[in-house]
C-alpha atoms as an extended CHARMM CRD file, in Angstrom:
* protein
*
        85  EXT
         1         1  MET       CA             17.7280000000        7.6120000000        5.6710000000  PROA      1               0.0000000000
         2         2  ASP       CA             15.0510000000        9.2530000000        3.5690000000  PROA      2               0.0000000000
         3         3  GLU       CA             15.4250000000       12.8570000000        2.4630000000  PROA      3               0.0000000000
         4         4  ILE       CA             12.0950000000       14.5600000000        3.0200000000  PROA      4               0.0000000000
         5         5  ALA       CA             11.7100000000       18.3440000000        2.3730000000  PROA      5               0.0000000000
         6         6  ASP       CA              9.3140000000       20.1620000000        4.7130000000  PROA      6               0.0000000000
         7         7  LEU       CA              6.3310000000       21.2060000000        2.5120000000  PROA      7               0.0000000000
         8         8  ARG       CA              3.9030000000       22.0680000000        5.3270000000  PROA      8               0.0000000000
         9         9  HSD       CA              3.7220000000       25.6590000000        3.9790000000  PROA      9               0.0000000000
        10        10  LEU       CA              1.8480000000       24.2430000000        0.9310000000  PROA      10              0.0000000000
        11        11  ALA       CA             -0.7380000000       22.2740000000        3.0240000000  PROA      11              0.0000000000
        12        12  MET       CA             -3.8070000000       24.3720000000        2.2220000000  PROA      12              0.0000000000
        13        13  SER       CA             -7.1820000000       22.6760000000        1.6650000000  PROA      13              0.0000000000
        14        14  GLY       CA             -8.0960000000       22.7570000000       -2.0050000000  PROA      14              0.0000000000
        15        15  SER       CA             -4.6320000000       23.4810000000       -3.2750000000  PROA      15              0.0000000000
        16        16  VAL       CA             -3.2500000000       21.5520000000       -6.2580000000  PROA      16              0.0000000000
        17        17  ILE       CA              0.3750000000       20.4910000000       -6.0210000000  PROA      17              0.0000000000
        18        18  ALA       CA              2.3860000000       19.6210000000       -9.1390000000  PROA      18              0.0000000000
        19        19  VAL       CA              5.1830000000       17.1600000000       -8.7180000000  PROA      19              0.0000000000
        20        20  ARG       CA              7.6070000000       15.1970000000      -10.9080000000  PROA      20              0.0000000000
        21        21  VAL       CA              7.9900000000       11.5820000000       -9.8530000000  PROA      21              0.0000000000
        22        22  THR       CA             10.9790000000        9.3280000000      -10.5090000000  PROA      22              0.0000000000
        23        23  PRO       CA             10.1470000000        5.6690000000       -9.8910000000  PROA      23              0.0000000000
        24        24  ARG       CA             12.7440000000        2.9730000000       -9.0530000000  PROA      24              0.0000000000
        25        25  ALA       CA             15.0110000000        5.4140000000       -7.2870000000  PROA      25              0.0000000000
        26        26  SER       CA             17.6680000000        4.1430000000       -4.8770000000  PROA      26              0.0000000000
        27        27  ARG       CA             15.8450000000        5.7730000000       -1.9570000000  PROA      27              0.0000000000
        28        28  ASP       CA             12.6900000000        7.7480000000       -1.2240000000  PROA      28              0.0000000000
        29        29  ALA       CA             13.2030000000       11.5550000000       -1.3140000000  PROA      29              0.0000000000
        30        30  VAL       CA             11.2860000000       14.7690000000       -1.6190000000  PROA      30              0.0000000000
        31        31  VAL       CA             13.2430000000       17.6850000000       -3.0210000000  PROA      31              0.0000000000
        32        32  GLU       CA             11.9790000000       21.2650000000       -3.4840000000  PROA      32              0.0000000000
        33        33  ALA       CA             14.1550000000       23.4330000000       -5.7210000000  PROA      33              0.0000000000
        34        34  GLY       CA             13.1930000000       26.6010000000       -7.4390000000  PROA      34              0.0000000000
        35        35  GLY       CA              9.5100000000       26.0890000000       -6.6720000000  PROA      35              0.0000000000
        36        36  ALA       CA              9.4810000000       22.6480000000       -8.3390000000  PROA      36              0.0000000000
        37        37  ILE       CA              8.8220000000       19.5180000000       -6.2690000000  PROA      37              0.0000000000
        38        38  ALA       CA             10.5530000000       16.2690000000       -7.2240000000  PROA      38              0.0000000000
        39        39  LEU       CA              9.5670000000       12.9670000000       -5.6310000000  PROA      39              0.0000000000
        40        40  ARG       CA             11.9180000000        9.9850000000       -5.8910000000  PROA      40              0.0000000000
        41        41  VAL       CA             10.3040000000        6.6740000000       -4.9450000000  PROA      41              0.0000000000
        42        42  THR       CA             11.7610000000        3.1960000000       -4.7830000000  PROA      42              0.0000000000
        43        43  ALA       CA              8.4940000000        1.6420000000       -6.0790000000  PROA      43              0.0000000000
        44        44  PRO       CA              8.2590000000        0.5070000000       -9.7060000000  PROA      44              0.0000000000
        45        45  PRO       CA              5.7530000000        2.2050000000      -12.0240000000  PROA      45              0.0000000000
        46        46  ALA       CA              3.7210000000       -0.9930000000      -12.4140000000  PROA      46              0.0000000000
        47        47  ASP       CA              0.1570000000       -1.4300000000      -11.1080000000  PROA      47              0.0000000000
        48        48  GLY       CA              0.0450000000        2.0520000000       -9.5810000000  PROA      48              0.0000000000
        49        49  ALA       CA              2.7550000000        1.2600000000       -7.0330000000  PROA      49              0.0000000000
        50        50  ALA       CA              4.7100000000        4.4160000000       -7.8100000000  PROA      50              0.0000000000
        51        51  ASN       CA              1.6110000000        6.5620000000       -7.6210000000  PROA      51              0.0000000000
        52        52  ALA       CA              0.6910000000        5.1150000000       -4.1830000000  PROA      52              0.0000000000
        53        53  ALA       CA              4.2730000000        5.6360000000       -2.9610000000  PROA      53              0.0000000000
        54        54  ALA       CA              4.3530000000        9.1950000000       -4.2880000000  PROA      54              0.0000000000
        55        55  ARG       CA              1.0410000000        9.9400000000       -2.5470000000  PROA      55              0.0000000000
        56        56  ARG       CA              2.3210000000        8.5720000000        0.7950000000  PROA      56              0.0000000000
        57        57  LEU       CA              5.6280000000       10.4680000000        0.4450000000  PROA      57              0.0000000000
        58        58  LEU       CA              4.0050000000       13.7690000000       -0.5070000000  PROA      58              0.0000000000
        59        59  ALA       CA              1.5140000000       13.3910000000        2.4100000000  PROA      59              0.0000000000
        60        60  GLN       CA              4.4340000000       12.9120000000        4.7930000000  PROA      60              0.0000000000
        61        61  ALA       CA              6.2150000000       16.0240000000        3.5000000000  PROA      61              0.0000000000
        62        62  LEU       CA              2.9730000000       18.0550000000        3.7810000000  PROA      62              0.0000000000
        63        63  GLY       CA              2.2210000000       16.7230000000        7.2740000000  PROA      63              0.0000000000
        64        64  VAL       CA             -1.2160000000       15.3950000000        6.2970000000  PROA      64              0.0000000000
        65        65  ALA       CA             -2.8960000000       12.0250000000        5.9740000000  PROA      65              0.0000000000
        66        66  PRO       CA             -2.4590000000       10.2930000000        2.5730000000  PROA      66              0.0000000000
        67        67  SER       CA             -6.2360000000        9.9500000000        2.3630000000  PROA      67              0.0000000000
        68        68  ARG       CA             -6.4550000000       13.7600000000        1.9660000000  PROA      68              0.0000000000
        69        69  LEU       CA             -4.5280000000       13.6400000000       -1.3460000000  PROA      69              0.0000000000
        70        70  THR       CA             -6.2280000000       12.8690000000       -4.6240000000  PROA      70              0.0000000000
        71        71  LEU       CA             -4.3170000000       12.2990000000       -7.9010000000  PROA      71              0.0000000000
        72        72  VAL       CA             -6.0300000000       14.5950000000      -10.4020000000  PROA      72              0.0000000000
        73        73  SER       CA             -3.7710000000       14.1540000000      -13.3920000000  PROA      73              0.0000000000
        74        74  GLY       CA             -0.7300000000       12.2400000000      -14.5870000000  PROA      74              0.0000000000
        75        75  ALA       CA             -1.6290000000        8.7310000000      -13.5000000000  PROA      75              0.0000000000
        76        76  SER       CA              0.6050000000        7.2620000000      -16.2070000000  PROA      76              0.0000000000
        77        77  ALA       CA              3.1040000000       10.1540000000      -16.4900000000  PROA      77              0.0000000000
        78        78  ARG       CA              6.0330000000       11.4040000000      -14.4420000000  PROA      78              0.0000000000
        79        79  ALA       CA              4.4450000000       14.8820000000      -14.1240000000  PROA      79              0.0000000000
        80        80  LYS       CA              1.5010000000       14.5710000000      -11.6710000000  PROA      80              0.0000000000
        81        81  ARG       CA             -0.8820000000       16.8560000000       -9.9020000000  PROA      81              0.0000000000
        82        82  PHE       CA             -2.3740000000       16.1050000000       -6.4950000000  PROA      82              0.0000000000
        83        83  ARG       CA             -5.2670000000       17.9400000000       -4.8570000000  PROA      83              0.0000000000
        84        84  LEU       CA             -5.2820000000       18.3570000000       -1.0490000000  PROA      84              0.0000000000
        85        85  ASP       CA             -8.8800000000       17.9080000000        0.2460000000  PROA      85              0.0000000000
């Protein structure tokens, strides 16, 4: 079973959400601790698979459609920022 933190309190249009992504995790998870958001995805970091998985997982935690999230920085880094449109 996936561990998904409830992040709906952050779902404000125009907000930028900073996350740290760990690819190739044993299971998908969203953890919020001390104001930091960690995403663990099972997808590998190749061909943008981990970015797409992180986007879907973050959207699920926020309670919004994945199409509303845009990756604004960190395409090839673990530290990423997504904008909610």
